[in-house]
C-alpha positions in Angstrom: 0.0 0.0 0.0 2.8 2.3 0.8 4.5 1.6 -2.5 1.2 2.6 -4.3 1.0 5.8 -2.4 4.7 6.6 -3.2 4.1 5.8 -6.9 1.0 7.9 -7.0 2.8 10.9 -5.4 5.7 10.4 -7.9 3.2 10.4 -10.8 1.7 13.6 -9.5 5.1 15.3 -9.0 6.3 14.2 -12.4 3.1 15.3 -14.2 3.5 18.7 -12.5 7.3 19.1 -13.3 7.5 17.6 -16.8 6.1 19.7 -19.6 4.0 17.7 -22.1 2.6 15.4 -19.4 -0.9 15.9 -18.0 -2.9 14.2 -15.3 -6.4 15.4 -14.8 -6.9 14.5 -11.2 -5.7 12.5 -8.2 -7.8 9.5 -9.2 -6.2 9.5 -12.6 -2.7 9.6 -10.9 -3.7 6.6 -8.9 -4.9 4.8 -12.0 -1.6 5.7 -13.7 0.3 4.3 -10.7 -1.7 1.1 -10.8 -1.3 0.6 -14.5 2.4 1.4 -14.4 2.8 -1.1 -11.6 1.0 -3.8 -13.5 2.9 -3.2 -16.8 6.2 -3.1 -14.9 5.3 -6.4 -13.2 4.2 -8.3 -16.2 5.3 -6.7 -19.5 8.7 -5.2 -18.5 10.4 -8.6 -17.6 9.3 -10.0 -21.0 10.6 -7.0 -22.9 13.9 -7.1 -21.0 14.4 -10.8 -21.8 13.6 -10.2 -25.5 16.0 -7.3 -25.7 19.0 -8.8 -23.9 21.3 -8.5 -26.9 20.6 -4.8 -27.5 20.7 -4.2 -23.8 24.1 -5.7 -23.6 25.4 -3.7 -26.5 24.1 -0.4 -25.0 25.3 -1.4 -21.5 21.7 -1.3 -20.2 20.7 2.0 -21.6 18.0 0.4 -23.7 16.1 -0.2 -20.5 15.3 3.5 -20.6 13.7 3.1 -24.0 11.6 0.2 -22.6 10.5 2.4 -19.6 9.6 5.2 -22.0 7.5 2.8 -24.1 5.7 1.6 -21.0 4.8 5.2 -20.0 3.5 5.8 -23.6 1.5 2.6 -23.4 0.1 3.7 -20.1 -1.0 7.0 -21.7 -3.0 5.0 -24.3 -4.6 2.8 -21.6 -5.5 5.4 -19.0 -7.9 8.2 -20.1 -7.0 11.5 -18.5 -3.3 10.8 -18.7 -1.7 12.5 -21.6 1.9 12.4 -22.9 2.7 14.6 -25.9 5.8 12.7 -27.1 8.8 10.5 -26.6 10.9 13.0 -24.7 8.1 13.9 -22.4 7.6 10.2 -21.6 11.3 9.7 -21.1 11.6 12.6 -18.7 8.4 11.5 -16.9 9.9 8.0 -16.3 13.1 9.5 -15.0 11.3 11.9 -12.7 9.1 9.1 -11.4 12.1 7.0 -10.7 13.9 9.9 -8.9 10.9 10.7 -6.7 10.4 7.0 -5.9 14.1 6.7 -5.0 13.9 9.7 -2.8 10.8 8.6 -1.0 12.2 5.1 -0.4 15.4 6.6 0.9 13.4 8.8 3.3 11.4 5.9 4.5 14.4 3.6 5.1 16.3 5.9 7.3 
């Protein structure tokens, strides 16, 4: 439950900070957090396994492309969550990661 709250807060902060990303309300941010969690749990591992060769060649940087694609897929699935382009989705995923990292660090000590 705490992870969901952290992720929802991270989605809200990222939507506020990143130009080109819009969330129409707190319930939409919660829905985005849930859908991102589901896609990261089920789709991301499959994509990572399928892209092992290119991930090795890019020293893991292709994972950022996968994260960006998952954010763009989430914008298609969740009405009320809008991402204008690839760079906006990329920055959104980076900001969500940073905010989650910061909140987890605050919680752990």
